[in-house]
Steps between C-alpha positions, in 0.01 A plus 500: 500500500654497848220285629561249223875482586420451872262216423755335273771529765273355761426201275872453444589523864202304640589146387860549592404613848278195543784275377754662735296504821221250438428159641785334309768713663334460842505122464863503395591713797309265733687199360829680541416581858411143577823382340691744716328369811582141410866580426722430795800723538799275561757701684796325660516585870846630606703259715517750785122537509456122494736463792323771698149369434545123506822418686530767769163444674552127583862563598383777730244269656764230559738751655229628735416148608866423572542823691191430710615141560846611609347768724296236681816311576734792570264683739423175689132519412524122433770370729478129430705409189330163487177684411638773273852463366690797369530563123871418528419158655273416206764621255755273674257212441484591132880515478544162669247336266674654199851392618372146564347490152152425630323830440433445129409137570224611739361739239530264199339207684186697568489706180542192274218320682278807495544577129460138392190458717358824362552388140320177576215696661494719192470201272209361705325821603476660153300228324295442817413870514401502136273200539338640812448839335355366173294195612203596716442157656863462604503852637201423717659182624865605546486880533406507871759232577777707338395806700502293820842351423640846433393618850642187669840568670782328317644361822193279536618290203843414646395221747292302246763549231767358731278201581411437133834565334766486772784742569626573150467761225174350376341610825633854449362521149165362608465771766594768244246373248220487755575856601560658158268324249174644647643855485612471140169339392288754682705787354441369148126452570478859624685624190271310264193634681623857434540449120240720321245284313558715192853359477370144501238569235750683283740203520227256394401731215856500378504120500685433830340194656610227736860512605575793265226699672650419840859568399451816294197662662431376855851473637631838375187679622517326841873564542481769773294280732708197410821687585357602838422133562858407408640748747274369770584141400873573541437650841308190605771276353770674698299502826407136458858403442622688806231331714601154368871569558440620857288200604659216303869448550719223370866466389371391158318834454805722556489832677281763340400837637207362698723232657758770577233689685407194698867423577537850639198446727632166623843654572342810663705709255304813420770615260442184289127546528531858371732386224242247378221757520696754299598247235142381464386864459777585253424199276129587492572863410760401238263258323231767486738769367676277247206302365152624585550880503648503142215275382244726661653814348507336156132402523395845619713670235347284229156621603602865513477513876866573568718763339837372382784680669 
């Protein structure tokens, strides 16, 4: 009798045990674990922590540079002010330019040219990069030329641009285009080359062909490489513009940062030279922090490579 009850209980418990701890529950647990791994915890970083981690280090570096600079002047390590002016002398140059109303003009003259030239380079370099990446014959013909142009110093284009176009803004934009277009196109080509073939086949299977395939499949998948090309293209745009402004001077061109640097050299004013160098550096950093860094974070976050904070 007892044996019969034990057998009956085992039969009653057996299926339930299989249901509770069998493959179905293991699969559900695995799916839950994968979902937990894919879930990004969005926790707002406190303001104090943000200041300590992101603001304090660069400020500390700037302060150390200023202290070392002042020490070189104060302890007579560099005794000739025509070679190394004091920080106060450079600050006086900043104050004078501000009081005269020319400081913002210097900056805007160069920034407006640089941004407009970069947008033109973007409009030309993007379709060019797509064509080179997708058409084998064009890639064989133009690809090496783009790589060669990218390695050519931007300053080399200034003399022929002056001869061809004269001393006006068209010459400036031509130098910017010749410096930036190859970088943007090569960046996009590199990004397209890194797109997994599975993405392309999946897009065609879903009916994306022609321009739809390029717009919805190729460009989004190639975005990281394309963005790297854009950053490099802006760097080449800015460097090309500075080279053009230093070499080509004309009253019709106004005074940009490159021309300010050349004016300081002609006047043997190291404080003006340092002012121009600092402004060129600050503009380059500001463009990267305000435009390219947010774009890069957004792209990385969209691919799960950056945790939102």
